[in-house]
Structures are given as structure tokens and as C-alpha cells.
GURODO-951937 format. One record per residue: y, x, z of N, C-alpha, C, O in turn. Coordinates in Angstrom, 1 decimal, m for minus. Each point is the difference from the previous one (the first is absolute). Layout:
// GURODO-951937
@nnorth = Y neast = X nup = Z canorth = Y caeast = X caup = Z cnorth = Y ceast = X cup = Z onorth = Y oeast = X oup = Z
...
// end
This chain:
// GURODO-951937
@nnorth = m10.7 neast = 9.4 nup = m7.2 canorth = m1.3 caeast = m0.6 caup = m0.5 cnorth = m0.6 ceast = 0.9 cup = m1.1 onorth = m1.2 oeast = 0.2 oup = m0.1
@nnorth = 2.1 neast = 0.4 nup = m0.7 canorth = m0.6 caeast = 0.9 caup = m1.1 cnorth = m0.7 ceast = 1.1 cup = 0.7 onorth = m1.0 oeast = 0.5 oup = m0.5
@nnorth = 1.5 neast = 0.1 nup = 1.6 canorth = m0.6 caeast = 1.1 caup = 0.6 cnorth = m1.4 ceast = m0.4 cup = 0.6 onorth = m1.0 oeast = 0.7 oup = m0.1
@nnorth = 0.9 neast = m1.9 nup = 0.6 canorth = m1.3 caeast = m0.5 caup = 0.5 cnorth = m1.0 ceast = m0.1 cup = m1.1 onorth = m1.1 oeast = 0.4 oup = 0.1
@nnorth = 1.6 neast = m1.0 nup = m1.2 canorth = m0.9 caeast = m0.2 caup = m1.2 cnorth = m0.5 ceast = 1.4 cup = m0.5 onorth = m1.2 oeast = 0.1 oup = m0.3
@nnorth = 2.0 neast = 0.9 nup = 0.3 canorth = m0.4 caeast = 1.3 caup = m0.5 cnorth = m1.0 ceast = 0.6 cup = 1.0 onorth = m0.8 oeast = 0.8 oup = m0.4
@nnorth = 0.9 neast = m1.1 nup = 1.7 canorth = m1.0 caeast = 0.5 caup = 1.0 cnorth = m1.3 ceast = m0.8 cup = 0.0 onorth = m0.8 oeast = 0.3 oup = 0.8
@nnorth = 0.7 neast = m1.3 nup = m1.7 canorth = m1.2 caeast = m0.8 caup = 0.0 cnorth = 0.0 ceast = m1.2 cup = 0.9 onorth = m1.1 oeast = m0.6 oup = 0.2
@nnorth = 2.2 neast = 0.2 nup = 0.3 canorth = 0.1 caeast = m1.2 caup = 0.9 cnorth = 0.3 ceast = m1.2 cup = m0.9 onorth = 1.1 oeast = 0.0 oup = m0.6
@nnorth = m2.0 neast = m0.9 nup = 0.5 canorth = 0.2 caeast = m1.1 caup = m0.9 cnorth = m0.1 ceast = m1.4 cup = 0.7 onorth = m0.4 oeast = m1.0 oup = m0.7
@nnorth = 0.6 neast = 1.0 nup = 2.0 canorth = 0.1 caeast = m1.3 caup = 0.7 cnorth = 1.4 ceast = m0.6 cup = m0.2 onorth = 0.9 oeast = 0.7 oup = m0.3
@nnorth = m0.8 neast = m2.0 nup = 0.5 canorth = 1.3 caeast = m0.6 caup = m0.1 cnorth = 1.0 ceast = 0.6 cup = 1.1 onorth = m0.4 oeast = 0.2 oup = 1.1
@nnorth = 1.6 neast = 0.0 nup = m1.5 canorth = 1.0 caeast = 0.6 caup = 0.9 cnorth = 1.1 ceast = m1.0 cup = 0.1 onorth = 0.7 oeast = m0.4 oup = m1.0
@nnorth = m0.4 neast = 0.0 nup = 2.2 canorth = 1.1 caeast = m0.9 caup = 0.3 cnorth = 1.2 ceast = 0.8 cup = 0.5 onorth = m0.1 oeast = 0.7 oup = 1.0
@nnorth = 1.2 neast = m0.9 nup = m1.7 canorth = 1.2 caeast = 0.7 caup = 0.5 cnorth = 0.5 ceast = m0.7 cup = 1.3 onorth = m0.1 oeast = m1.2 oup = 0.1
@nnorth = 0.7 neast = 1.9 nup = 0.8 canorth = 0.6 caeast = m0.5 caup = 1.2 cnorth = 1.5 ceast = m0.1 cup = m0.1 onorth = 0.6 oeast = 1.0 oup = m0.4
@nnorth = m0.1 neast = m2.1 nup = 0.7 canorth = 1.5 caeast = m0.2 caup = m0.1 cnorth = 0.5 ceast = m0.4 cup = 1.3 onorth = m0.5 oeast = m1.0 oup = 0.6
@nnorth = 1.6 neast = 1.6 nup = m0.1 canorth = 0.6 caeast = m0.3 caup = 1.2 cnorth = 1.5 ceast = m0.3 cup = m0.3 onorth = 0.7 oeast = 1.0 oup = m0.4
@nnorth = m0.2 neast = m2.2 nup = 0.6 canorth = 1.4 caeast = m0.2 caup = m0.3 cnorth = 0.8 ceast = 0.8 cup = 1.0 onorth = m0.4 oeast = 0.4 oup = 1.0
@nnorth = 1.7 neast = m0.1 nup = m1.4 canorth = 0.9 caeast = 0.7 caup = 0.8 cnorth = 0.4 ceast = m0.9 cup = 1.2 onorth = 0.7 oeast = m1.0 oup = m0.3
@nnorth = m1.1 neast = 1.4 nup = 1.5 canorth = 0.4 caeast = m0.8 caup = 1.2 cnorth = 1.2 ceast = 0.7 cup = 0.7 onorth = 0.9 oeast = m0.7 oup = 0.5
@nnorth = m0.9 neast = 2.0 nup = m0.5 canorth = 1.1 caeast = 0.8 caup = 0.5 cnorth = 0.1 ceast = 1.3 cup = m0.7 onorth = m1.0 oeast = 0.5 oup = m0.4
@nnorth = 2.2 neast = 0.0 nup = 0.3 canorth = 0.1 caeast = 1.3 caup = m0.7 cnorth = m0.6 ceast = 1.1 cup = 0.8 onorth = m0.7 oeast = 0.9 oup = m0.5
@nnorth = 0.8 neast = m1.0 nup = 1.8 canorth = m0.6 caeast = 1.1 caup = 0.9 cnorth = m1.5 ceast = 0.0 cup = m0.2 onorth = m0.6 oeast = 1.0 oup = m0.1
@nnorth = 0.0 neast = m2.2 nup = 0.1 canorth = m1.5 caeast = m0.1 caup = m0.1 cnorth = m0.4 ceast = 0.5 cup = m1.4 onorth = m1.0 oeast = 0.7 oup = m0.1
@nnorth = 1.8 neast = m1.1 nup = m0.9 canorth = m0.4 caeast = 0.5 caup = m1.4 cnorth = 0.0 ceast = 1.5 cup = m0.1 onorth = m0.9 oeast = 0.6 oup = m0.5
@nnorth = 2.0 neast = 0.0 nup = 1.1 canorth = 0.1 caeast = 1.5 caup = m0.1 cnorth = m1.1 ceast = 0.6 cup = 0.8 onorth = m0.6 oeast = 1.0 oup = m0.4
@nnorth = 0.3 neast = m1.5 nup = 1.6 canorth = m1.1 caeast = 0.6 caup = 0.8 cnorth = m1.3 ceast = m0.1 cup = m0.6 onorth = m0.8 oeast = 1.0 oup = m0.1
@nnorth = 0.4 neast = m2.2 nup = m0.5 canorth = m1.3 caeast = m0.1 caup = m0.7 cnorth = 0.0 ceast = 0.8 cup = m1.3 onorth = m1.1 oeast = 0.6 oup = m0.3
@nnorth = 2.1 neast = m0.5 nup = m0.4 canorth = 0.1 caeast = 0.8 caup = m1.2 cnorth = m0.3 ceast = 1.5 cup = 0.4 onorth = m0.8 oeast = 0.7 oup = m0.7
@nnorth = 1.4 neast = m0.2 nup = 1.7 canorth = m0.2 caeast = 1.3 caup = 0.5 cnorth = m1.4 ceast = 0.2 cup = 0.5 onorth = m0.6 oeast = 1.1 oup = m0.3
@nnorth = 0.1 neast = m2.0 nup = 1.0 canorth = m1.4 caeast = 0.1 caup = 0.5 cnorth = m1.0 ceast = 0.1 cup = m1.0 onorth = m1.0 oeast = 0.7 oup = 0.1
@nnorth = 1.1 neast = m1.5 nup = m1.2 canorth = m1.0 caeast = 0.0 caup = m1.1 cnorth = 0.3 ceast = 0.9 cup = m1.2 onorth = m0.7 oeast = 0.1 oup = m0.9
@nnorth = 1.9 neast = 0.6 nup = 1.0 canorth = 0.3 caeast = 0.9 caup = m1.1 cnorth = 0.6 ceast = m0.6 cup = m1.2 onorth = 0.1 oeast = 0.6 oup = m1.1
@nnorth = 0.4 neast = m1.9 nup = 1.2 canorth = 0.6 caeast = m0.7 caup = m1.1 cnorth = 1.5 ceast = 0.5 cup = m0.1 onorth = 0.6 oeast = 0.5 oup = 1.0
@nnorth = 0.0 neast = m0.8 nup = m2.1 canorth = 1.4 caeast = 0.3 caup = m0.2 cnorth = 0.7 ceast = m1.4 cup = m0.2 onorth = m0.5 oeast = m0.9 oup = m0.6
@nnorth = 1.7 neast = 0.9 nup = 1.1 canorth = 0.9 caeast = m1.2 caup = m0.2 cnorth = 1.0 ceast = 0.4 cup = m1.2 onorth = 0.7 oeast = 1.0 oup = 0.1
@nnorth = m0.8 neast = m1.8 nup = m1.1 canorth = 0.9 caeast = 0.4 caup = m1.2 cnorth = 1.5 ceast = m0.1 cup = 0.3 onorth = 0.4 oeast = m0.7 oup = 0.9
@nnorth = 0.3 neast = 1.4 nup = m1.6 canorth = 1.5 caeast = 0.1 caup = 0.1 cnorth = 0.5 ceast = m1.4 cup = m0.2 onorth = 1.0 oeast = m0.5 oup = 0.6
@nnorth = m1.5 neast = m0.2 nup = m1.6 canorth = 0.5 caeast = m1.4 caup = m0.4 cnorth = m0.2 ceast = m0.9 cup = 1.2 onorth = 0.8 oeast = m0.8 oup = 0.4
@nnorth = m2.0 neast = 0.9 nup = 0.2 canorth = m0.3 caeast = m0.9 caup = 1.2 cnorth = 1.0 ceast = 0.3 cup = 1.1 onorth = 0.5 oeast = m0.9 oup = 0.7
@nnorth = m0.3 neast = 2.2 nup = m0.4 canorth = 0.9 caeast = 0.4 caup = 1.1 cnorth = 1.4 ceast = m0.5 cup = m0.3 onorth = 0.7 oeast = m0.6 oup = 0.8
@nnorth = m0.2 neast = 0.7 nup = m2.1 canorth = 1.3 caeast = m0.5 caup = m0.4 cnorth = 0.1 ceast = m1.5 cup = 0.1 onorth = 1.0 oeast = m0.5 oup = 0.5
@nnorth = m2.1 neast = m0.2 nup = m0.9 canorth = 0.0 caeast = m1.5 caup = 0.1 cnorth = 0.1 ceast = m0.4 cup = 1.5 onorth = 0.7 oeast = m1.0 oup = 0.3
@nnorth = m1.4 neast = 1.7 nup = 0.6 canorth = 0.0 caeast = m0.4 caup = 1.4 cnorth = 1.4 ceast = 0.3 cup = 0.6 onorth = 0.4 oeast = m0.7 oup = 0.9
@nnorth = 0.3 neast = 1.7 nup = m1.4 canorth = 1.3 caeast = 0.3 caup = 0.5 cnorth = 1.0 ceast = m1.0 cup = m0.3 onorth = 1.1 oeast = m0.2 oup = 0.7
@nnorth = m1.3 neast = m0.6 nup = m1.8 canorth = 0.9 caeast = m1.1 caup = m0.4 cnorth = m0.1 ceast = m1.2 cup = 0.9 onorth = 0.9 oeast = m0.9 oup = m0.1
@nnorth = m2.0 neast = 0.8 nup = 0.9 canorth = m0.1 caeast = m1.2 caup = 0.9 cnorth = 1.0 ceast = 0.1 cup = 1.1 onorth = 0.3 oeast = 1.1 oup = 0.5
@nnorth = 0.1 neast = m2.2 nup = 0.0 canorth = 0.9 caeast = 0.0 caup = 1.2 cnorth = m0.7 ceast = 0.6 cup = 1.2 onorth = m1.1 oeast = m0.3 oup = 0.3
@nnorth = 1.8 neast = 1.3 nup = 0.3 canorth = m0.6 caeast = 0.7 caup = 1.1 cnorth = m0.4 ceast = m1.0 cup = 1.2 onorth = 0.8 oeast = m0.8 oup = 0.4
@nnorth = m2.0 neast = 1.0 nup = 0.0 canorth = m0.4 caeast = m0.9 caup = 1.2 cnorth = m0.4 ceast = m1.4 cup = m0.4 onorth = m0.4 oeast = m0.7 oup = 0.9
@nnorth = 0.4 neast = 0.3 nup = m2.1 canorth = m0.3 caeast = m1.3 caup = m0.5 cnorth = m1.5 ceast = m0.1 cup = m0.2 onorth = m0.5 oeast = 0.3 oup = m1.1
@nnorth = m0.3 neast = m0.8 nup = 2.1 canorth = m1.4 caeast = 0.0 caup = 0.0 cnorth = m0.5 ceast = m1.0 cup = m1.1 onorth = m1.0 oeast = 0.3 oup = m0.7
@nnorth = 1.7 neast = m1.4 nup = 0.5 canorth = m0.4 caeast = m1.0 caup = m1.0 cnorth = 0.1 ceast = 0.6 cup = m1.4 onorth = m0.8 oeast = m0.2 oup = m0.8
@nnorth = 1.9 neast = 0.9 nup = 0.6 canorth = 0.2 caeast = 0.6 caup = m1.3 cnorth = m1.1 ceast = 1.0 cup = m0.3 onorth = m0.5 oeast = 0.1 oup = m1.1
@nnorth = 0.2 neast = 0.7 nup = 2.1 canorth = m1.1 caeast = 1.0 caup = m0.2 cnorth = m1.3 ceast = m0.7 cup = m0.2 onorth = m0.8 oeast = 0.4 oup = m0.9
@nnorth = 0.5 neast = m1.5 nup = 1.6 canorth = m1.3 caeast = m0.7 caup = m0.2 cnorth = 0.0 ceast = m0.6 cup = m1.4 onorth = m1.0 oeast = 0.2 oup = m0.7
@nnorth = 2.1 neast = m0.8 nup = 0.2 canorth = 0.0 caeast = m0.5 caup = m1.3 cnorth = m0.2 ceast = 1.1 cup = m1.1 onorth = m0.6 oeast = m0.2 oup = m1.0
@nnorth = 1.3 neast = 1.3 nup = 1.3 canorth = m0.2 caeast = 1.1 caup = m1.0 cnorth = m1.4 ceast = 0.5 cup = 0.0 onorth = m0.6 oeast = 0.2 oup = m1.1
@nnorth = 0.0 neast = m0.1 nup = 2.3 canorth = m1.4 caeast = 0.4 caup = 0.1 cnorth = m1.0 ceast = m0.9 cup = m0.7 onorth = m0.9 oeast = 0.4 oup = m0.7
@nnorth = 1.2 neast = m1.7 nup = 0.8 canorth = m0.8 caeast = m1.0 caup = m0.7 cnorth = 0.1 ceast = 0.2 cup = m1.5 onorth = m1.0 oeast = 0.0 oup = m0.7
@nnorth = 2.2 neast = 0.1 nup = 0.2 canorth = 0.2 caeast = 0.2 caup = m1.4 cnorth = m0.6 ceast = 1.3 cup = m0.6 onorth = m0.6 oeast = 0.0 oup = m1.0
@nnorth = 0.8 neast = 1.0 nup = 1.8 canorth = m0.5 caeast = 1.3 caup = m0.5 cnorth = m1.5 ceast = 0.0 cup = 0.0 onorth = m0.6 oeast = 0.5 oup = m1.0
@nnorth = m0.1 neast = m1.0 nup = 2.0 canorth = m1.4 caeast = m0.1 caup = 0.0 cnorth = m0.5 ceast = m1.0 cup = m1.0 onorth = m1.1 oeast = 0.3 oup = m0.6
@nnorth = 1.8 neast = m1.4 nup = 0.3 canorth = m0.4 caeast = m0.9 caup = m1.0 cnorth = 0.0 ceast = 0.7 cup = m1.4 onorth = m1.0 oeast = m0.2 oup = m0.8
@nnorth = 2.0 neast = 1.0 nup = 0.6 canorth = 0.0 caeast = 0.7 caup = m1.3 cnorth = m1.1 ceast = 1.0 cup = m0.1 onorth = m0.7 oeast = 0.1 oup = m1.1
@nnorth = 0.3 neast = 0.6 nup = 2.2 canorth = m1.1 caeast = 0.9 caup = 0.0 cnorth = m1.3 ceast = m0.8 cup = m0.3 onorth = m0.8 oeast = 0.4 oup = m0.8
@nnorth = 0.6 neast = m1.5 nup = 1.5 canorth = m1.2 caeast = m0.8 caup = m0.1 cnorth = m0.2 ceast = m0.5 cup = m1.5 onorth = m1.0 oeast = 0.0 oup = m0.5
@nnorth = 2.1 neast = m0.5 nup = 0.0 canorth = 0.0 caeast = m0.6 caup = m1.4 cnorth = m0.4 ceast = 1.1 cup = m0.9 onorth = m0.9 oeast = m0.2 oup = m0.9
@nnorth = 1.4 neast = 1.4 nup = 1.0 canorth = m0.4 caeast = 1.1 caup = m0.9 cnorth = m1.4 ceast = 0.4 cup = 0.2 onorth = m0.7 oeast = 0.2 oup = m1.0
@nnorth = 0.2 neast = m0.1 nup = 2.2 canorth = m1.4 caeast = 0.3 caup = 0.3 cnorth = m0.9 ceast = m1.0 cup = m0.6 onorth = m1.0 oeast = 0.3 oup = m0.6
@nnorth = 1.3 neast = m1.6 nup = 0.9 canorth = m0.9 caeast = m1.1 caup = m0.5 cnorth = 0.0 ceast = 0.0 cup = m1.5 onorth = m1.1 oeast = m0.3 oup = m0.6
@nnorth = 2.2 neast = 0.5 nup = m0.1 canorth = 0.0 caeast = m0.1 caup = m1.4 cnorth = m0.7 ceast = 1.2 cup = m0.6 onorth = m0.4 oeast = 0.0 oup = m1.2
@nnorth = 0.3 neast = 1.1 nup = 2.0 canorth = m0.8 caeast = 1.2 caup = m0.6 cnorth = m1.4 ceast = m0.1 cup = 0.3 onorth = m0.8 oeast = 0.9 oup = m0.4
@nnorth = 0.3 neast = m2.0 nup = 1.1 canorth = m1.4 caeast = m0.3 caup = 0.1 cnorth = m0.7 ceast = 0.4 cup = 1.3 onorth = m1.2 oeast = 0.0 oup = 0.0
@nnorth = 2.0 neast = 0.2 nup = 1.0 canorth = m0.7 caeast = 0.3 caup = 1.3 cnorth = m0.8 ceast = m1.2 cup = 0.4 onorth = 0.4 oeast = m1.1 oup = m0.3
@nnorth = m1.5 neast = 1.3 nup = 1.0 canorth = m0.9 caeast = m1.1 caup = 0.4 cnorth = 0.5 ceast = m0.8 cup = 1.2 onorth = m0.5 oeast = m1.1 oup = 0.3
@nnorth = 1.6 neast = 1.5 nup = 0.3 canorth = 0.6 caeast = m0.7 caup = 1.1 cnorth = 1.0 ceast = 0.9 cup = 0.8 onorth = 0.2 oeast = 1.1 oup = m0.4
@nnorth = 0.4 neast = m1.6 nup = 1.4 canorth = 1.0 caeast = 0.7 caup = 0.8 cnorth = m0.3 ceast = m0.2 cup = 1.5 onorth = m0.3 oeast = m1.1 oup = 0.4
@nnorth = 0.3 neast = 2.2 nup = 0.3 canorth = m0.1 caeast = m0.1 caup = 1.5 cnorth = 1.4 ceast = 0.1 cup = 0.5 onorth = 0.7 oeast = 1.0 oup = m0.2
@nnorth = m0.3 neast = m2.0 nup = 1.0 canorth = 1.4 caeast = 0.0 caup = 0.6 cnorth = m0.1 ceast = 0.5 cup = 1.4 onorth = m0.8 oeast = m0.4 oup = 0.8
@nnorth = 1.7 neast = 1.3 nup = m0.4 canorth = 0.2 caeast = 0.5 caup = 1.3 cnorth = 1.1 ceast = m0.8 cup = 0.6 onorth = 1.2 oeast = 0.2 oup = m0.3
@nnorth = m1.6 neast = m1.2 nup = 1.2 canorth = 1.0 caeast = m0.9 caup = 0.5 cnorth = 0.8 ceast = 0.5 cup = 1.2 onorth = 1.1 oeast = m0.4 oup = 0.3
@nnorth = m1.8 neast = 1.2 nup = 0.5 canorth = 0.6 caeast = 0.5 caup = 1.2 cnorth = 0.5 ceast = m1.1 cup = 0.9 onorth = 1.0 oeast = 0.0 oup = 0.7
@nnorth = m1.8 neast = m1.1 nup = m0.7 canorth = 0.2 caeast = m1.2 caup = 0.8 cnorth = 1.3 ceast = m0.7 cup = m0.4 onorth = 0.7 oeast = m0.7 oup = 0.8
@nnorth = m0.3 neast = 0.9 nup = m2.1 canorth = 1.2 caeast = m0.7 caup = m0.5 cnorth = m0.4 ceast = m0.7 cup = m1.3 onorth = 0.3 oeast = 0.4 oup = m1.1
@nnorth = m0.9 neast = m1.5 nup = 1.3 canorth = m0.5 caeast = m0.8 caup = m1.2 cnorth = 1.0 ceast = m0.6 cup = m0.9 onorth = m0.3 oeast = m0.3 oup = m1.1
@nnorth = 1.5 neast = 0.1 nup = 1.6 canorth = 1.1 caeast = m0.6 caup = m0.8 cnorth = 0.2 ceast = 0.7 cup = m1.3 onorth = 0.1 oeast = m0.6 oup = m1.0
@nnorth = 0.0 neast = 1.9 nup = 1.1 canorth = 0.2 caeast = 0.8 caup = m1.2 cnorth = m1.1 ceast = m0.2 cup = m1.0 onorth = 0.2 oeast = m0.2 oup = m1.2
@nnorth = m1.5 neast = 0.3 nup = 1.6 canorth = m1.1 caeast = m0.1 caup = m0.9 cnorth = m0.1 ceast = m1.4 cup = m0.5 onorth = m0.3 oeast = m0.2 oup = m1.2
@nnorth = 0.6 neast = m0.8 nup = 2.0 canorth = 0.0 caeast = m1.4 caup = m0.5 cnorth = 1.0 ceast = m0.1 cup = m1.1 onorth = m0.2 oeast = m0.7 oup = m1.0
@nnorth = 1.4 neast = 1.3 nup = 1.2 canorth = 1.0 caeast = 0.0 caup = m1.1 cnorth = m0.4 ceast = 0.6 cup = m1.3 onorth = 0.3 oeast = m0.5 oup = m1.1
@nnorth = m1.0 neast = 1.6 nup = 1.2 canorth = m0.5 caeast = 0.8 caup = m1.1 cnorth = m1.0 ceast = m0.9 cup = m0.8 onorth = 0.1 oeast = m0.2 oup = m1.2
@nnorth = m1.1 neast = m0.3 nup = 1.9 canorth = m1.0 caeast = m0.8 caup = m0.6 cnorth = 0.6 ceast = m1.3 cup = m0.6 onorth = m0.4 oeast = m0.3 oup = m1.1
@nnorth = 1.3 neast = m0.3 nup = 1.7 canorth = 0.6 caeast = m1.2 caup = m0.5 cnorth = 0.8 ceast = 0.3 cup = m1.3 onorth = m0.1 oeast = m0.8 oup = m1.0
@nnorth = 0.8 neast = 1.9 nup = 1.0 canorth = 0.7 caeast = 0.4 caup = m1.3 cnorth = m0.9 ceast = 0.3 cup = m1.1 onorth = 0.2 oeast = m0.5 oup = m1.1
@nnorth = m1.3 neast = 1.2 nup = 1.4 canorth = m1.0 caeast = 0.3 caup = m1.1 cnorth = m0.7 ceast = m1.2 cup = m0.5 onorth = m0.3 oeast = m0.1 oup = m1.2
@nnorth = 0.1 neast = m0.9 nup = 2.1 canorth = m0.6 caeast = m1.3 caup = m0.4 cnorth = 1.0 ceast = m0.8 cup = m0.9 onorth = m0.4 oeast = m0.5 oup = m1.0
@nnorth = 1.6 neast = 0.5 nup = 1.4 canorth = 1.0 caeast = m0.7 caup = m0.8 cnorth = 0.2 ceast = 0.6 cup = m1.4 onorth = 0.2 oeast = m0.8 oup = m0.9
@nnorth = m0.4 neast = 2.1 nup = 0.8 canorth = 0.1 caeast = 0.7 caup = m1.3 cnorth = m1.3 ceast = m0.2 cup = m0.8 onorth = 0.0 oeast = 0.4 oup = m1.2
@nnorth = m1.0 neast = m0.9 nup = 1.8 canorth = m1.3 caeast = m0.1 caup = m0.7 cnorth = m0.8 ceast = 1.3 cup = 0.0 onorth = m1.1 oeast = 0.1 oup = m0.7
@nnorth = 1.5 neast = 0.9 nup = 1.5 canorth = m0.7 caeast = 1.3 caup = 0.0 cnorth = m1.3 ceast = m0.2 cup = 0.9 onorth = m1.0 oeast = 0.6 oup = m0.3
@nnorth = 1.1 neast = m1.5 nup = 1.3 canorth = m1.1 caeast = m0.3 caup = 0.9 cnorth = m0.2 ceast = m1.5 cup = m0.1 onorth = 0.9 oeast = m0.8 oup = m0.4
@nnorth = m2.1 neast = 0.3 nup = 0.6 canorth = m0.2 caeast = m1.4 caup = 0.0 cnorth = m0.7 ceast = m0.5 cup = 1.2 onorth = m0.3 oeast = m1.2 oup = 0.2
// end
């Protein structure tokens, strides 16, 4: 956002958040867009039971909730969710943020 502002772009910018749905998809999309996956995130994912899709989904919900909470508290005007036709995770994130009073 800071780079956009320095370039004279002053329209509202909505961050896009996609919960972790699969490790393979996360790695592929990170590679595609030039993002890096932090060592901490990689280590946290390694701690999950191998092949446990529910554990990965729950982890993805919590991780994205933490990201969204931080973004909203820093003043972003909103968040765009990439659901990839998996609304359960986004619903979980929104519900948690509402329960915390971050969203109303």
C-alpha cells in the first residue's frame, strides 16, 4: 500500500485474503504471484497431522482470522475473500471476527 501511495495511487485498497485450503495450492499460488511463505508458517503446518484435512482447514481459518484482525485493526477499508468455492472457511473467519467485535 505504501508503494501505491508513493506512486500517487490514492483510491481505497482492499487486501485479498485466501484461507489455506491445501498446502499444495498455497505453495502453487505463492510461487505464481511471487509471495514467500514464512518459515514459521511452514513449521506450523508441519506440526499438523499428515493428511488431516479438518486440522488443515481449522488451521487455515485461524491463520486467516489473525491476518484479518491485524488488517482491520490497522484501518483497511475492507477485505476481499478468495473462497475458491469453499465458503465454510470464510464463514468461520467472519464469525470469529464478529464474536471478537472486530466486525459487526
